[in-house]
N, C-alpha and C positions, 0 to 999 in steps of 0.2 A: 819540571822541567817539562803546560798544555794546557746559530742558534736555530739551529735550525733541526726540529723534530723529526724522525721517522718512525715509521712502525714497529711495536714490539715485536711483533711477529716476524720478524726478520733474524731475531735473536733464538738458537736453536741450542738447547740443551740436551745432552746425549747420555744416560748414564752408562758407566764404565761396564756395566753386564750387560748391555747391550751392542758388544762388539766394538768398544770405543776405538776408534784410531788405528785402523790399518795399517798407516806410514809409522807407527812406531814399535820399535822392536826392542824390547828392553834385556833380551839375551844377549849374552856375548859372542854369541856365534856371528853377529853382526859386526864383528872387530876383534882384533887379534886378542884372545884371551890371555896373553902375558903382559898386556897394557894395564898399567895401575889406575885404571879410571874405574869409577864406582858403575855406571851405565855408559852407554853410546847409543846417539840419535841419528840414524842417517835420515838427513832430509832430501827428498826426491822433488824436482821441479820447481825449485824454488828458493831462496834465502830463507835462513831461519833467526829469529832473534828470543833470547831468554830474559825472564826475570823473575826474580823471587820476592815473595813477602817476607816482611821483617820477622816474623815467628817462625820462618824457615818451615813452614807446613804447605806451602803451595808453590809451583812453578809453573810460569806461564809459557808454551812456546807460540810464536808468532811467525805464521808464514802469511804472505799475501791475500789467500784466500780464507783464513782461517786461524783463529787464537784457540790452543787448547789450555786447560789448565788442570794439572795433574799432582798426585801425592809425589813429590819428589823422592820419596825413599823406595816406595813399590812400583811407581808407573802407573797406578791407578786412574783412570779417567775420571776426572769429577765433573767437567762441562765443557763444552765447545760452543765457541763464538763464533757468528759468520758476520761480515760486513756487509753494509745495503747493498742491495743490487747494482751492478756495475759499478762497483767501488773495490779499493783493497786495503787492507791495513797496510800501515806504514812505519817501519822502522821500531819506534820505543814503547814497549808496553811498561805499565806502571801500577804497582799495588799503592793502595794508600797503606797505613802504620798497622792495622788489624789486620790486612789480606780483604776484608770483606769486599771493597771496590777495586775495581782495574780500569784505567785510563789507557785508550788505544787511538792513535792517530788514526784518519780515513783519507785517503786521497781524493775524497771530496772537498777537505778544506777544511775537516772537522774534528774535534777530539772528542771523541764520546766515551763517557762513564758508565759503567756497567755493575749494578749489584748480580754478580756472576752466580749465586748459588739460586738467587730468584727468577733469574732469567729475564732482569728485567734492566732496560736503558734507562738510566735515571738523569742524565744531563749530557748536553751535546753544545758544545762550543766552538766559535769559529777560530779556525787557526791556519797555518801552513798545510800545503798540502805533502809536502816532502819535509825530511830531516828534522820531525819533531820528536823532541825527548819529553814528554811530560814529567811533573813531578809534584807529588802531593806536599804539602806541608806535614810536619809530624802531629800536629793537633787536628789535621785531617779538615781543614777550616778553607785551606786555599789550594789552588790548583794552579802551577807555574806552566806554559809553555808558548812556543813560539808563534807570532800572528803572521796573518798572510803578506804584511809589509815588511818582515824582518824584525819586527819589535819583538819585546818579551811581554808579554800579558799576564799578569798575575790576577786570577778570578776568585772572588767567593762563591764556593761552593752552593751555600744555601740559598743566595738570593740570586745566583747566576749572572752577575754584574762584575765588570772588572773593576780591581782595586786601584791597579797602576798599570800604566802602558809604557814600558822602558823602552827609549827609543834610541839610546847610544851606541849600540853597537847595528845598526839598520844598514848601515855601508859596509860592513866588515861579512867574510864569506863564513857561513856555517855555523850560525850560533847553535850552542846546543845546550838545554838546561840542565845543570850538573845535580842541583837541589837543594834544600834549603840546610841551613846550619842547626845546631842545638838551640832549643829555645825560639827556632823559626825568626831569629834575629837576622839573620843574613841569607841573602839567596845568591849562589852562583852560576855564572854561565861562562862555559868555555866558547871562544872564536877564533878565526885567522885573520891576520892583516892581508888585504887584498893583493899587494905588490909582491912581498916576500913569501906570503903563507905561513910565517911565524905563528905560533900559538901566543892567545892571550886569555887571561882570565878575568872578568869583570864581577865587582863585589857591589850589591845593592844592599839599603838599610831596607827592608820590608815593613817598616812603621812609618817610615816616612817617603819611600820610593826614590830616596837621594843616592845617585851614584858613589859608592866611598872611594874607590881605587881601581884602577886597570892595570893588572900585574902582568910580566911577561912570562911565556912558557906554558906548557902544558899542564893542566894542573890536577891534583888529586886532593881530595876533601876528607880527612878523617872524620869519625863519627863524632867527635869531641870539637870539629869547628876548624882542626889545624888546617891549612892550606898550605899543601906543597906542590912546589913547581918543578917541572923536569925541563930542561934545556940542553938540546944536543950541541955536542961540542965537536969541534972540526977535526978531532982525533977520533971520532966515530963513537967517544963514549958518551954517557948522558950526567949533565950536572944537576944535583937535587939542591933545592933551595927552601927556605921557609919563610912565610910571610909572617912578620910582627906586627900584629894589628897595633899594638898599643904605641911602637914606635913608627908605625908607617914606614917600616922599612924591609926588605928583601934580603935576609940571611943566609949564606952560605953555609951547606951540611957535608956532603962528601959526593964521591963520583961513583957512578953506578954503570952497568954495562950499556953499550947500545950498538948501533942506533935502534930506537923503540919506535912502534906504530902506536902504542896505547899502555896504560897504566890501570892497577885496581890496589886499594889498600885494604887489607883485611879490617874487621871491625875492630880488635884489639889495638891496631895500629902498628901491630910488630913487624908485618911479612907485607912487603910492596912486591906485587906480581907484574913485572915489564914484558910486553908482547912486542919481540924483538924482530927486526926485519930479515933474520934468518929463520924466522919459522919457528923460533922454539921460545919459551918462558922462561925468564930468569925470576927467581924468587930470593928477594933480597930482604936481609935482616935489619930492620931500622935500629934496633937496639945497640947493633953492634957494628953500628958506621958502615952499613952497606955491605956486610960479610954475605956472599952469594951462599945459601944454605942447598942450592940444587938448581935442575933443570929439569923442564917438562919438554917434551918433543911430540907434539901433536902428529907429525910427519911420520914420525913411526908407528903411530897407530893406525895408519891407513896405509902402510906400506906393502902389506900382503896384497893390496887391490892394484898396486901397480900405476896409481894415480898420484899425479902432482898437485899438493894441496898447498894453501895460501893461508897462513893464519890472518884470521882476522879480527878477532880480538880474545881477550883474557880477562875474567873479573872474577872476585870472590864471591861463593854462597855467603850468606849473612851470617857466617859463623868463621871462624879461621882455619879449618880443615879442609875446605873444599874448592877448588878452583873450576870455572867453566871456559873451557875454550872454543872455538869454532873453526874450522877450516873448511875453505871453499875450495873446490876442485876444478882447476883449471879447464877450460874449453867444455864445461857441464854445467849442468845445473843443480848440481849435487854440493851438498854440506855436510860434513861430520861435526856433531858437537859430541863433547866429552865434557865429565865430570870427573876430577882427579883429587884422589885423596892424598893429601901433603903433610898428614900427621907424622909419617915417618920422618921427613924433613926437620919437622918443629920437633920433634925427639933428639934428635942428633944435634941440633943446633944449643939443647939445653947445657 
């Protein structure tokens, strides 16, 4: 979901023992101690994005001017990556499956891949300068990213050559690469219709480069490759559908809370986290036809600061017990990022 080479010296590795990251405070005093989160990060002077590796051992925090890689359990700094001179990092960091490589979009229109432990930039591919969300294939051989003309390019990492250029979404707004399905057979991309702003999901066959289907709604793709589609209703709630690949149909499931701004599915497929327009996160039990397990309220977690926050996203840590949320503060350049332990909700729902 991401040929120009620049000097490797632009990459800086800083050991945690040398005062790594003064901007990160892993003590609960930075946020209300009554909040049910594991830790809180306060981002000053810019937005912040997160990514976890599949093994749950590394957390990437991305600011425009740096990307830091941490131990997500202790907060220990493992590496710090800086963009090339006079550029910034953009939007979507992504780890490969074993966590050894990280792909980072840069404002010069490249997607750069680092071996972050060695401090070496190993690849640089042409891409879009904004809105890029690169994604590695599960076997680590391919990288998909948004191209400069709105096309989706699938790159062969070893050869540094394009395998496919997928052009069907060039006239749509904001294509975002969601990732590869199981066995890397499918590539999923989200976009919007230009006139209405309604969400759609495009599915490609990665063996042939052929577009299989365009589906309506905001997509959520399970680790098993099941595609769920979320469609806002006029009553303010959200209708959930599932793509039936064998039949080529979209089957209705049930209704969940709304209106929503984003969604994430836990790895085991049990819990759907819905980022709602009211600033809360609804946790929905997929096995009990949309029964709500509980709500997270990031706004309450910053209430003591007397700041007005706006929920930006909510997504699952690569297991089913932790959810990350980001809340931007209106009128400032500050954001709060929380990790919430939802194991209590899961136990109550058993």
